N, C-alpha and C positions, 0 to 999 in steps of 0.2 A: 510563724516561726513554730517548728516542732524540735523536738528532742528525743534521740534514740540512745537510751543508755546500755551499754554492753556489760553484762553481769555474768558471763559464762566462764571466767577464767577460774582455774584451780588453786592458783597462788600456792603451789607446793613447796616454793622456796621459803614459806613461813611455817613450815611443820616444825615443832609439833602442834603450835597454835592453830594453825589452818589444817583443816581435814576435807576429805572429799565432799562430805555433806554439810560442811561449814567453811567455805573458802574465805580468802582474806578480805573480800569485799564486804562481808557480814562482820568483820572484827573491829574493835576499836583500837587502832593501832596509834592514832595520833590525837586521840582526845576521847571524850565521852561517848560521842556518836560513832557509828560504824562508817566505814569508807562509803559505802553505797548511800547512807543517809546524809553524809556531807556533801556528796556529789548532787544528790536531789535538791539540796537546800541552795546549792550554788545555780543549778539550772532554773529553779523557780524565780530567781532574780530577773530572768528575761524571757522565759517561755511560760505560757499559762500552763496550770497544772494538768488540765485535762489534754494538752497536746504533748505529753511527756510519756513515753513507752519504755518499759525495761525489757530487753531481750535475755532470756536465761535458758539454760537447760532444765529439763524436767527434773533432775534430782534435788533442784533448789526450790521446788514448788512449796514445800512446807514452810519455809521461810518467808517467801513472797506473798502467800496466801493471806499472812497476817498483816500486810501492808496495804494501804489504801491506794493501789497503783494500777496502771494498764500494764499488763504483762503479756508478752508473746513467748511461748514455750518452745525451744528447737526439739525437733525429733532426736537429734543427738549433736554433740560438739563437733564442729566443722570448721573452726578457726573464724575469722572476723568477717571475711567476704559474705559468707552465708547469712551471718547476723545481720550485716548492714542490708542485705536484700530484703530479709523479712521485715526490717524497720522501714524500709522504703515502700514496700508493698502497702504497710500500714497508714504511711503518710500519704500516700498517692490516693488512696481511697477517700481521704478526707480533704485532700486539696491536691488536684493533679499536678500543680506547679509549687507546692509546698516546700520551703527551704527547711531543710533538718540538720542540726548539729549531732555528731556522732560522738560519743563520749565514753572513755572507759570508766568503771565504776569504782576503780581503786587507786586513782592518783591523788596526790597532794598538791594543793594551790594555796600559796602562801599570801596572796593579796586578791581577795574576790572582786574588789571593785575594778581592778586592773583587768582581771580575767573578763569580766563581762564587757568591758570596753573593747577588749581585742576581739571577743566573738562577735560583737556588733559590726567591726570593722570588716571581719571576713563575711558577714551576711551581705554586705554590698556586691562583693565579688561572686558570691553564691548565686544571687539574684540575676546576674549577668550570664550565667551558664557555665562558671568555671568549677572545677573541684578545688575546694580550698583546704589546705593543711595548715596546721600551726607549728611554728618552729620555735625551740627555745634557746637562747644564746648559752652555749656550753660554758661551764665554770670549771671544768676539769677534763683530761683525757680519757673519757669513759668509753670503754669497750663493749658495754652491755646495750648500748643504744643504737638505733639506726640515725643516719646524718641526712640533711639536705642541704646541697649546695645552692645558694642564691644566685639568681642571674639579676637582670636589670630591674631597678625599683620602679613599679608601675605607678604607685602613689605613696603617701606616707605609710611606711611600714609594711607594704604589700609588694611582694617580689615574684618575678618569674622564677621558675625552678630550672635549674641546668640538669642536676641528676640526684638521685637517691642513692645512698651508699649504705648497706646492711653491716651492722656490727664490725667495725674495723679492727685491726690488731692495734697495740699500744702506740706503735710508731705512727701509724696513719691517724689515729685519734689526736695525737700530739701535734701533728702536722695540721690537721683541721683546726685545732685550737688556734694555733699560731696565725693561721692565714685570715682568720675573722670573717670568712663569708660562707661559714658552715654552720648549721643550727641542728641541735638535737630534733628527731622526729617524735613529737609529743604523743602521736597515736589519736589526736582529736582532729576532727574533720568538719567541714560545712559544705552542702551543696543541696541542689533541687532534687527532689525524689526521682522526678522522670529523668534527668540527666544522669545520675549515678545507674539507673537501671539501665539505660542505653549504653553506657559504658561497660558494665558488666556483660551485657550480650554481645557487645562488640569485641570484648577481650577474653571472654570464657565460651568459646564455641560449643563445648561439650554440653554445657546446660542452657544454651541460648534458647531453645524452644521452651524449656520448663519456666525460665525466667519470663519469657512472653506471655505464657499462659497463667504465670504466678501459682504454678504447680509446685508447692512446697515439698510434698512427699517425693515427688519425682526428681526435684532438685538435689535433695539430701541423699537419695538412693543412687543417682547416676554421677553427681560430682564428686571430686576429691578435695580434701580439706586444704584451704589456702587462705592467706590473709588477704585483706583488701589492699595492702601496700603492694604485694607481689602480684596479685591477680589483676589490679586496675592502675593504681598511682603510678607504677614505674614504667608504664606503657601509654598512658593518655597524654594526649597533646594540649589538653586545656587545663594544666594544674598551676595553681599560685600558691605561695606560701606567705602566711602573715607571721611577722616577727613578733612573738610574744613579749609582754612587759611585765609578767609577773613571775615570782618565784615558783618552781615546779620540780616535782620528783615522781617518778612512776612507782615509788614504794615497791620496787621488785624484790628485794630480800632484807634480811634483818639488818644488813649495813645501812638501810636507808633511814634507820630510827636515829642515827646520829647526826644526820644532815637536817632533820626537821624538829628535833627535840632539844632542849637545853641540856647542858652538861653540867655536872658537879665539880668542885675544885680539882678533882683528880681526871677530869676528862671522861667520866663515866655517865652513860645514859642509863636511867633506872626507871623501870614501870613496875609498880608493886612493892613488896617488902623485901628488904634484903639487909644483911649485916656482914661486916667483914673489914679487912684491913690489907694494905699494901696492894691495892687493887686499882688499876689504872687503865684508862681508854678502853674500858669495857662497856658492852651492851648486855644488861641484865633486865630480864622480863620474868617476872612471878605472876602466872595467872592466879594461883591460889597458894596459901601458905607462905613460906618464907625461904629465900635463897641465901645460902652462906657462901661467900667467896673470900679466899686469902690467897695472897701472894700470885695473883693472875694478872697478866696484861695482854691488851690486844686481842680480846676474846669476845664470844657471844655465849651467854648463859640463858637458856629459857627452860622454865620449869612449869608443867601442866599436871593435873591430877594424874594422868596415867603414862605421861611419857617426859622425858627431859632430854635437851639438846645442849651440848658443850663442844665448842669449836673455836679455832682460830678464825678471825674475821676474814681472812683470805679464802675460806672455804664458803663463803656465803652464797655464791653462785652454784655450789655443787650439792646442795642439800637435797636434790632429786635423786642423786645416787644413793642416799640413805634409804629413800622410799623404795628404790629397786630391791635393796637388800632385804627390807621388811616383807616385800611381795614374794621373794624366792624363798624366804622362810616360812610363808604361809601365815603371817601375823597380820592380817587383813585388818582386824580390830582397831589396830593403830593408825590406820590410814584414812 
């Protein structure tokens, strides 16, 4: 068994805490350990340490070199399909039919024992040559996630896949929630290295020869950015989904903190030092110093040494727009 950890994301929606050279997977958002460290701790429960590899962009080298890890550096960020291919090359050299799980480095898992059990269940189908994805039972009509429609149950907790649906509108998401046969697409996968490489060659004809030769430079030069979901999963005829039995969150923006952290008597989630009154249902994060908040509801307040963010929670998905404004003004030192 092998594990490929994807650590190339930028985590821009966690600005100002997350920066280009220190994205959210290196931040301690849910405890003392960073998101990447928590992911590695989980993985080592069922994958030998020497069989774990991290795929990351070159800009993150200064952080990863200080960790005792196997690391593959991408020539540039090209979305998840290319990172998966690099991981599969690495696994195939060590075991031509090796099974690999592919895991984001910045997700929260609420029950590690249940997570390990679910991953082992997926391993069975992966060995049989299937592309396995893991779906989480929805708890709200979330429009920021992709969805998987389950088909016939193959065996306990393992299903055929009818279709994938990318980020629906609220009405669709509510309908999916009511139907009960839709799962959130967690972005976690399991498959044999040789099988996923065959699928990439079949579904990505523009880089087929480069994948065949394991020509990394040619693949990154010739190809166009695309996710493994769009590039392969939505087209493959051999996909299965395992229904997850653990609490999960992709920790995609500041709003996630209130789903995975305890609240005080006024519904506030607080990390760091703060003082105030008449403050309700807020997310308050103080990297250094102290935050003072008075008479505010339903807001996010984040303070770092050189930048501060204050917004209503409903804008949590739109933080990237702020970064565009900073770029336009030439304030790159804050990115």
